[in-house]
Kinemage of the C-alpha trace (Angstrom):
@kinemage 1
@onewidth
@group {chain A} dominant
@subgroup {mainchain}
@vectorlist {calphas} color= white
{ca met a 1} P -0.094 5.639 7.964
{ca lys a 2} L -3.094 3.350 8.224
{ca asn a 3} L -6.567 4.632 7.522
{ca lys a 4} L -8.106 6.362 10.495
{ca glu a 5} L -11.733 7.033 11.291
{ca ile a 6} L -11.891 10.817 11.651
{ca lys a 7} L -14.925 12.948 12.459
{ca ile a 8} L -14.768 16.704 12.923
{ca tyr a 9} L -17.488 18.659 14.711
{ca ala a 10} L -17.211 22.292 13.667
{ca leu a 11} L -18.952 25.642 13.421
{ca ser a 12} L -19.299 27.279 10.018
{ca thr a 13} L -18.148 30.649 11.415
{ca cys a 14} L -15.129 29.381 13.385
{ca ile a 15} L -11.691 30.224 11.937
{ca trp a 16} L -10.031 27.441 13.979
{ca cys a 17} L -12.554 24.971 12.592
{ca lys a 18} L -11.657 26.057 9.044
{ca lys a 19} L -7.952 25.676 9.842
{ca thr a 20} L -8.647 22.186 11.189
{ca leu a 21} L -10.544 21.130 8.053
{ca asp a 22} L -7.761 22.568 5.882
{ca tyr a 23} L -5.131 20.716 7.942
{ca phe a 24} L -6.752 17.327 7.345
{ca lys a 25} L -7.304 18.120 3.649
{ca glu a 26} L -3.614 19.025 3.272
{ca lys a 27} L -2.681 15.746 4.978
{ca glu a 28} L -4.941 13.994 2.442
{ca cys a 29} L -6.871 12.317 5.253
{ca glu a 30} L -10.370 11.082 4.642
{ca phe a 31} L -12.760 12.461 7.236
{ca asp a 32} L -16.384 13.224 7.953
{ca his a 33} L -17.364 16.620 9.264
{ca val a 34} L -20.478 18.365 10.411
{ca phe a 35} L -21.171 22.063 10.880
{ca val a 36} L -23.221 21.817 14.054
{ca asp a 37} L -24.520 25.389 13.780
{ca leu a 38} L -26.071 24.734 10.364
{ca leu a 39} L -28.085 21.718 11.498
{ca glu a 40} L -31.730 21.805 12.468
{ca asp a 41} L -33.419 19.440 14.892
{ca pro a 42} L -33.388 16.495 15.112
{ca glu a 43} L -29.939 16.421 13.440
{ca ser a 44} L -28.655 19.232 15.679
{ca ser a 45} L -29.631 17.406 18.852
{ca lys a 46} L -28.115 14.177 17.532
{ca ala a 47} L -24.761 15.843 16.755
{ca lys a 48} L -24.641 17.521 20.182
{ca ala a 49} L -25.455 14.190 21.869
{ca glu a 50} L -22.630 12.504 19.914
{ca met a 51} L -20.222 15.214 21.030
{ca lys a 52} L -21.293 14.798 24.643
{ca gln a 53} L -20.698 11.031 24.404
{ca his a 54} L -17.135 11.664 23.227
{ca ser a 55} L -16.210 14.279 25.817
{ca thr a 56} L -17.580 16.428 28.609
{ca gln a 57} L -15.460 19.284 27.285
{ca lys a 58} L -17.302 21.833 25.220
{ca gly a 59} L -15.760 23.667 22.332
{ca phe a 60} L -15.007 23.663 18.652
{ca pro a 61} L -13.502 22.126 16.734
{ca met a 62} L -13.829 18.688 18.264
{ca val a 63} L -11.870 16.091 16.330
{ca val a 64} L -12.422 12.394 16.999
{ca ile a 65} L -9.682 10.145 15.616
{ca asp a 66} L -10.355 6.428 16.114
{ca gly a 67} L -12.409 7.268 19.201
{ca val a 68} L -9.830 9.634 20.753
{ca val a 69} L -10.893 13.261 21.163
{ca val a 70} L -8.586 16.139 20.296
{ca met a 71} L -10.070 19.528 21.204
{ca gly a 72} L -9.296 22.702 19.314
{ca phe a 73} L -6.747 23.278 16.579
{ca asp a 74} L -4.086 21.079 18.186
{ca thr a 75} L -1.734 19.946 15.434
{ca asp a 76} L 0.511 18.128 17.942
{ca gly a 77} L -2.528 16.186 19.141
{ca phe a 78} L -3.609 15.450 15.573
{ca glu a 79} L -0.142 14.172 14.683
{ca arg a 80} L 0.059 12.049 17.820
{ca glu a 81} L -3.228 10.289 17.011
{ca leu a 82} L -2.555 9.978 13.291
{ca ser a 83} L 0.817 8.320 13.931
{ca lys a 84} L -0.609 5.548 16.152
């Protein structure tokens, strides 16, 4: 599997976000993540603007893999994008 650019937007209190972070750790994928709820402005506004640029859908976790958005804890979606 080639290296992928992965960014995860999450909430610190979200169980599905934790499962998503654990999933990518278990897969030994390198990724960046941000807990949006722990940010203060201007970082909070910047993260929300980035999310809006990626998708009009709202929700957590939002996983961006090489520019493709996978919403929620969707292991089938993660696998599909990681295998490309």
